[in-house]
C-alpha positions in Angstrom: 68.6 1.0 -18.8 70.8 2.1 -21.5 71.9 -1.5 -22.1 68.5 -2.5 -22.2 67.4 0.6 -25.3 70.7 -0.8 -27.3 69.6 -4.0 -27.0 65.8 -3.4 -28.3 67.4 -1.2 -31.1 69.6 -4.3 -32.6 66.5 -6.2 -31.9 64.4 -3.8 -34.4 67.4 -3.4 -37.2 68.0 -7.2 -36.9 64.0 -7.8 -37.1 63.5 -5.2 -39.9 66.6 -6.5 -42.0 65.4 -10.3 -41.6 61.8 -9.3 -43.4 63.2 -7.1 -46.0 65.5 -9.9 -46.7 62.9 -12.4 -46.7 60.7 -10.1 -48.9 63.0 -9.6 -51.9 63.9 -13.9 -51.3 60.5 -14.6 -52.1 59.5 -17.0 -54.0 56.6 -15.3 -55.7 58.2 -11.5 -56.1 60.1 -12.6 -58.6 56.9 -13.1 -60.7 54.8 -10.1 -59.2 57.5 -8.2 -60.0 57.8 -9.3 -64.0 53.6 -8.6 -64.3 53.7 -5.3 -62.7 56.5 -4.2 -65.4 54.7 -5.5 -67.9 51.5 -3.6 -67.3 50.0 -1.1 -69.0 48.4 2.0 -68.0 44.8 1.1 -70.2 45.8 -2.9 -69.9 42.8 -5.1 -70.2 45.7 -7.9 -70.8 46.5 -11.0 -69.1 49.2 -9.6 -66.7 46.3 -7.2 -65.2 44.2 -9.8 -64.4 46.7 -11.8 -62.7 47.8 -9.6 -60.5 43.6 -8.7 -59.5 43.1 -12.6 -58.9 46.2 -13.2 -56.9 46.7 -9.6 -55.4 44.8 -10.6 -51.9 47.2 -13.3 -51.3 50.1 -11.8 -52.7 49.7 -8.3 -50.7 53.0 -8.8 -49.3 54.8 -8.6 -53.2 52.8 -5.5 -53.7 53.6 -3.4 -50.4 57.1 -4.4 -51.5 57.1 -3.1 -55.2 56.0 0.5 -53.7 59.6 1.1 -52.8 61.2 -1.4 -55.9 63.9 0.6 -58.3 61.9 0.8 -61.7 59.1 3.4 -62.0 56.7 1.6 -63.3 56.5 -1.5 -61.0 56.5 1.2 -58.2 53.2 2.8 -60.4 51.5 0.2 -61.0 51.8 -1.5 -57.5 50.0 1.2 -56.6 47.3 1.1 -59.0 46.5 -2.5 -57.9 46.5 -2.0 -54.3 43.9 0.6 -54.9 41.6 -1.7 -57.2 41.7 -4.5 -55.0 40.9 -2.5 -51.6 42.4 -4.8 -49.6 43.0 -3.3 -46.0 46.5 -4.1 -45.1 47.5 -3.0 -49.0 45.6 0.2 -48.7 46.9 1.2 -44.9 51.0 0.0 -46.3 50.0 2.6 -49.4 48.7 5.5 -47.5 51.6 5.1 -45.0 53.5 5.4 -47.9 52.3 8.1 -49.6 52.1 10.0 -46.5 55.8 9.9 -46.1 56.0 10.7 -49.6 54.8 14.1 -48.4 57.3 14.4 -46.1 59.7 13.7 -48.1 59.5 14.0 -51.0 63.2 14.1 -51.9 63.2 10.6 -50.6 61.0 8.6 -53.9 61.0 9.5 -57.0 57.2 8.9 -58.0 54.1 9.8 -56.4 50.6 8.6 -58.0 47.9 10.1 -56.2 45.6 9.2 -59.4 43.8 6.6 -60.3 41.5 4.6 -58.6 40.2 5.9 -54.6 39.2 2.6 -52.4 36.5 2.9 -50.4 36.3 3.7 -47.5 37.9 7.2 -48.9 41.1 7.2 -46.7 41.7 10.5 -44.9 44.8 11.0 -47.0 42.6 11.2 -49.9 40.7 14.6 -48.1 43.2 15.7 -47.3 45.0 15.9 -51.0 41.9 16.9 -52.5 41.8 19.8 -50.6 45.8 20.6 -50.5 45.2 20.7 -54.4 41.9 23.2 -54.1 44.0 25.3 -51.6 47.5 25.7 -53.8 44.9 26.3 -57.5 42.7 28.6 -55.3 39.3 27.2 -56.7 37.8 23.5 -57.4 37.8 23.9 -61.1 41.6 24.9 -61.4 42.4 22.1 -58.8 42.2 19.0 -61.6 39.8 17.2 -59.1 37.3 16.3 -61.8 35.1 13.0 -61.9 37.8 10.4 -60.8 37.5 11.9 -57.7 33.6 12.7 -58.0 32.9 9.0 -58.4 34.4 7.9 -55.1 32.4 10.5 -53.0 29.4 9.5 -54.6 29.8 5.7 -53.4 31.2 6.9 -50.0 28.9 6.8 -47.3 30.3 10.0 -44.8 29.5 13.3 -44.1 32.8 14.8 -45.4 32.3 13.2 -48.8 29.1 14.8 -49.4 30.3 17.8 -47.7 33.2 17.6 -50.8 30.9 16.6 -53.2 29.0 19.7 -52.3 31.5 21.9 -52.5 33.3 20.5 -56.1 29.7 20.7 -57.6 28.5 24.1 -56.4 32.2 25.4 -58.0 32.4 23.5 -61.1 28.7 25.1 -61.6 29.8 28.8 -61.3 31.3 28.2 -65.5 29.7 26.9 -68.5 31.8 23.7 -69.0 31.2 23.3 -65.4 27.3 22.8 -65.9 27.7 19.7 -68.3 30.1 17.8 -65.0 27.4 19.3 -62.6 24.3 18.1 -64.5 25.7 14.1 -65.6 26.5 14.0 -61.6 23.0 14.9 -60.6 21.9 12.7 -63.0 24.4 9.5 -61.4 22.8 10.9 -57.9 18.8 9.9 -59.8 20.0 6.9 -60.6 21.3 5.6 -57.0 25.2 4.8 -57.8 25.4 2.7 -54.6 22.5 0.4 -55.5 22.9 -3.4 -55.4 22.3 -5.3 -58.6 21.6 -8.8 -59.5 24.6 -11.0 -61.6 21.7 -12.4 -63.3 23.8 -15.0 -65.1 26.1 -12.4 -67.0 27.7 -10.4 -64.7 29.0 -8.3 -67.8 25.8 -7.5 -69.2 24.5 -6.5 -65.6 27.2 -4.0 -65.3 26.2 -2.3 -68.3 23.1 -2.3 -67.5 23.9 -0.4 -64.7 26.6 1.7 -65.3 25.4 4.9 -64.6 28.5 6.8 -65.1 27.7 5.8 -68.9 26.2 8.6 -71.1 23.4 7.6 -72.3 23.9 7.6 -76.0 27.0 5.9 -75.2 26.0 2.3 -73.2 25.0 0.4 -76.2 27.8 1.2 -78.1 30.4 0.4 -74.9 31.6 -2.9 -74.8 32.0 -5.0 -71.5 35.2 -7.3 -70.7 35.6 -9.2 -67.3 39.1 -9.6 -66.5 39.1 -11.0 -63.0 37.6 -12.1 -59.7 39.9 -11.9 -56.7 41.0 -14.5 -54.7 37.9 -14.6 -52.6 35.3 -13.8 -55.5 34.5 -11.0 -53.3 35.4 -8.5 -56.1 35.6 -8.3 -59.6 37.4 -5.8 -62.1 36.2 -5.3 -65.8 37.3 -3.7 -68.7 34.4 -1.0 -70.5 35.5 0.6 -73.8 34.0 2.6 -76.8 34.8 4.8 -79.8 35.4 7.6 -76.8 36.8 6.0 -74.0 38.0 3.2 -71.9 36.9 2.3 -68.0 38.8 -0.2 -65.0 35.7 -1.1 -63.0 36.0 -2.9 -59.5 32.7 -4.6 -58.1 32.3 -5.6 -54.8 29.9 -8.4 -53.9 27.5 -7.9 -51.3 25.2 -10.0 -50.2 23.6 -11.9 -53.6 23.8 -9.0 -55.5 27.1 -7.0 -57.0 28.0 -3.0 -56.1 30.3 -0.7 -57.8 33.3 -0.5 -55.3 35.5 2.1 -57.9 35.5 4.0 -61.4 38.5 4.7 -63.5 38.5 6.4 -67.0 41.7 5.2 -68.0 41.4 6.8 -71.2 39.8 9.3 -73.3 39.8 10.5 -76.9 
């Protein structure tokens, strides 16, 4: 029995080594790493488009990059995995994030902000509750519209209850009441609705961009950056004088619906 256990342990070590070696020496990883290193957070450049386009097929490279020695590469691999919402990628990301919480000294950086892919993973709910508990209340927790957007799009009871909790707490302060009104307006505009492309996806997004203030819609430009490999998702860049966003759409039958909205800058 002891001999069998030793043999099995050796097999696991060799298998893990071969997998790691294979990834490090994959033909695609150097190019993926180069694109990740070039990528800037507020980017609407070709590197972001290329990564989104090849991301599903190159998801192993993005997963491997979570442990890259370069902090910027690690951060950007997380961003891309979140934008893509690829099941294999998000599963690996949440295992990585959970490991970070248990062993923060192992990893030098965590990116728990940014796009929250659907359906919302339990890790995100736990992380939000942890931030609220640590700060004492919702208003001091740092939870904002980047957290509210996915809660509005998720169909779970847990998402609805956390959204109600955040909105109720925000309504207690004068500044928070503005966001409560915005949230209620978004709910009224039905953020989960499916809309047609009508020959111009960028124009259709602008017409259905419920997260924009009504006064800003006419001043906002939209650029289609890329489709993923299967053309089941699309990444767009929105910008106006006050803010920029990365928006991911998901194909739904003959139309599209919002998958994630990430505000990348505000002035």
